[in-house]
N, C-alpha and C positions, 0 to 999 in steps of 0.2 A: 698884560699886553694885551688892551681889550682896543678896535677895531670905532677907529673913528667915528658915527653917527652919517656922518654923508658919507662912509665906503660904503657899512651894511644898510642901508637905500637901496645906493644903489646897486649894491649884492640881491640883494631882493627885488627889484625891475633888471635885472638879466635871469633870476629867474627866472619870473612870468617873464623872459621876454621870448628865450628860451623852450621855456612850455611850449605857448600862439605856436613858433618855428617848429617842430617839434608835430606839433596838434594839424595846422599847414601841412610839411612833408605827410602823414602819418597817407588823412584827404586827398591828394594831388597823386601822387601811387595811387590807391582805391579808387576813383576817378580813373584812371589814363590806365590802369585795371579792367574795368568796367566798359570799358569805352565807350565814356563818357564823350560823348558829340558834341557837346555846343562846347567849344572851343573857343570863344568869347573867353567865358568867367571863367574855365580854367588856366585860360593867359592875364585870367585879374588876380585867382591863386597866387598865377606862383611870384609878377608882379606887387603883391603879397610879401607871400615869405622872401624877399630879396627885399624890398621896403624893412622888414624888422630881423633879417640882418645883417644892412650896413648899422640899426643904433643900436643893435646886436654890440660891431667891432667898436660903434662909436665911442657905445660908456665901458669894453675890454680898457678902452685907452686912458678912461676920467680915469679908475680903475689909478688908472701908474701915474708916484707922482712924474714927474717934471723935475731934468734935473743934467744940471751943467756945469756944463765936462768939459 
């Protein structure tokens, strides 16, 4: 039983978004450890990370078929 092309596309997109989220998380952690002075830039990175998390959650929900109870 193979996955539908749509599900495979969503899985690929999810993997890409999760990798970007991890990279942002690592970058934010590194900047905080180094005592990065530009708080505005750091907040922007955190906002980008949160937007990625929201997109990941949306796509995760899109993978699950609607089941009428």
